[in-house]
C-alpha positions in Angstrom: 0.0 0.0 0.0 1.2 3.5 -0.8 0.2 6.8 0.7 1.7 10.2 0.2 1.4 13.9 0.0 2.6 13.9 -3.6 2.1 11.8 -6.7 5.0 9.3 -7.3 3.2 6.1 -7.8 4.2 4.4 -11.0 7.5 3.0 -9.8 6.8 -0.5 -8.4 3.9 -1.4 -10.7 4.6 -4.7 -12.4 5.7 -4.3 -16.0 2.8 -6.4 -17.3 0.3 -4.0 -15.6 -2.0 -2.3 -18.0 -4.8 -0.5 -16.1 -5.2 1.7 -13.1 -8.4 2.9 -11.3 -8.2 6.6 -10.3 -10.8 8.0 -7.9 -10.6 11.8 -8.4 -12.4 14.5 -6.3 -11.3 17.6 -8.2 -10.2 18.2 -11.7 -6.7 18.9 -10.5 -6.6 15.3 -9.1 -6.6 14.2 -12.7 -3.1 15.7 -13.0 -1.7 12.4 -11.6 -3.1 10.6 -14.7 0.0 11.4 -16.9 2.2 9.7 -14.3 0.5 6.5 -15.2 -0.3 7.1 -18.9 3.3 8.2 -19.8 4.5 4.9 -18.3 2.1 3.0 -20.6 -0.9 2.4 -18.2 -4.5 2.9 -19.1 -6.4 4.9 -16.5 -10.1 4.7 -15.8 -11.9 7.1 -13.5 -14.3 5.9 -10.8 -16.5 7.9 -8.5 -18.8 6.9 -5.6 -21.9 6.9 -7.8 -20.6 6.7 -11.3 -21.6 9.0 -14.2 -20.4 12.7 -14.2 -17.9 13.5 -11.4 -18.5 16.9 -10.0 -15.8 19.4 -10.7 -14.6 21.5 -7.8 -15.1 25.2 -8.8 -11.5 26.0 -8.0 -10.5 23.3 -10.5 -12.5 25.2 -13.2 -10.1 28.1 -13.1 -8.9 28.4 -16.7 -6.1 30.9 -15.7 -4.2 27.9 -14.2 -2.3 26.2 -17.1 -2.7 22.7 -15.6 -6.4 23.2 -15.3 -6.7 24.5 -18.8 -4.7 21.6 -20.2 -7.1 19.2 -18.6 -10.2 21.1 -19.5 -9.0 21.1 -23.1 -8.3 17.3 -23.1 -11.4 15.9 -24.7 -10.5 12.3 -23.8 -10.0 13.1 -20.1 -13.1 15.2 -19.9 -15.2 12.5 -21.5 -14.0 10.1 -18.8 -14.8 12.6 -16.1 -18.3 13.1 -17.5 -18.9 9.3 -17.5 -17.0 7.8 -14.6 -17.5 4.2 -13.6 -19.3 3.3 -10.5 -17.4 1.0 -8.2 -19.7 -2.0 -9.0 -18.8 -1.6 -12.7 -15.1 -2.1 -12.0 -13.8 -5.7 -12.5 -11.0 -5.9 -10.0 -9.1 -8.5 -11.9 -8.7 -6.1 -14.9 -6.7 -3.6 -12.8 -3.3 -3.5 -11.3 -3.7 -0.5 -9.0 -6.3 1.8 -7.4 -5.4 5.3 -6.5 -7.4 7.7 -4.3 -6.8 11.4 -4.9 -7.2 13.9 -2.1 -9.0 17.1 -1.3 -11.2 17.8 1.6 -14.4 16.5 -0.1 -13.2 12.9 0.1 -13.5 13.1 3.9 -17.3 13.0 3.4 -17.6 11.1 0.1 -15.4 8.1 0.5 -15.0 6.7 4.0 -18.4 5.1 4.2 -18.8 4.1 0.6 -19.3 0.3 0.8 -18.8 -0.5 -2.9 -15.5 1.4 -2.9 -14.5 -0.4 0.3 -15.3 -3.8 -1.3 -13.5 -2.9 -4.5 -10.4 -1.8 -2.6 -10.3 -4.8 -0.4 -10.8 -7.2 -3.3 -8.0 -5.5 -5.3 -5.6 -5.4 -2.4 -6.1 -9.1 -1.5 -5.5 -10.0 -5.1 -2.2 -8.2 -5.0 -3.0 -4.9 -6.7 -1.3 -1.7 -5.5 -3.4 0.7 -3.3 -2.2 4.3 -3.3 -3.6 7.6 -2.0 -2.5 11.2 -1.7 -3.3 14.0 0.7 -6.8 13.3 2.1 -7.2 10.3 -0.2 -6.4 7.8 2.6 -9.8 8.7 4.0 -11.1 6.2 1.5 -9.1 3.5 3.4 -10.1 4.1 7.0 -13.1 1.7 6.9 -11.8 -0.9 4.4 -11.8 -4.3 6.0 -10.1 -7.4 4.6 -11.6 -10.8 4.4 -10.0 -11.6 7.8 -12.0 -8.8 9.4 -8.9 -6.6 10.0 -8.7 -3.0 8.7 -6.5 -2.8 5.6 -4.4 -0.1 7.2 -3.7 -2.0 10.4 0.0 -2.4 11.0 1.0 -0.5 7.8 2.9 2.7 7.7 0.9 5.4 5.9 1.3 9.1 5.2 -1.7 11.4 4.9 -2.9 15.0 5.6 -1.8 15.5 9.2 -3.6 16.9 12.2 -1.1 19.8 12.2 -1.9 20.6 8.5 -5.6 20.6 9.2 -5.0 23.0 12.1 -2.9 25.2 9.8 -5.7 25.5 7.3 -8.2 26.2 10.0 -10.5 23.2 9.3 -10.0 21.0 12.3 -13.5 21.7 13.6 -15.1 21.5 10.1 -13.8 18.0 9.2 -16.0 15.0 10.1 -12.9 13.5 11.7 -9.1 14.1 11.7 -7.5 11.8 9.2 -4.3 11.2 11.0 -6.1 10.3 14.2 -8.5 8.0 12.4 -5.7 6.1 10.7 -3.9 5.6 14.0 -7.2 4.5 15.6 -7.4 1.8 12.8 -4.0 0.5 13.7 -1.9 2.3 11.1 1.5 3.8 11.8 1.3 7.4 10.6 4.5 8.9 9.2 4.7 12.6 8.8 6.9 15.3 7.4 6.9 19.1 8.2 3.6 20.7 7.1 2.8 20.7 3.4 6.1 18.9 2.4 6.2 15.9 0.1 6.4 12.6 1.9 6.0 9.2 0.5 5.8 5.8 2.3 5.7 2.4 0.7 4.7 -0.9 2.4 
């Protein structure tokens, strides 16, 4: 399992891998797609309910060159407008699942049973599980077939309690991600606020 505050995830994928599931929350989350596609992997987008994924208004800022590049990419936008629902994903067809971040995932992903089942199924089959920023919120309630939480005993990185305090959202969040991961048995590794930090299990 991988978790991080940045997007270095392609290394370590088996060379025969062909497909990756990406669960975006904002248009900017799709910026990780080239890390996979440039290495030769096909990327499919999945959202909690399927169909059109909502675009964070901040991501629709055309003055940002990265946003503009994505907004003008017809193939990417078509996939964003017609995402797969978790139940439509055949776990055996994919070699990795990656959860993008953003504060919205703290509400949208932790209790989504189909995503939990998909993640557990892929993980137990040997697929890579990755997440960035608040993305590990998708993992806090994932249980494996033995009844244990997926994150139990694993070293993970995620948006920290200190970072949440720094952005003034401690009292807004439904839970503090770092604290929840630790409560689920994970070993949370952190770096100074807002610095890149990657861990691999």
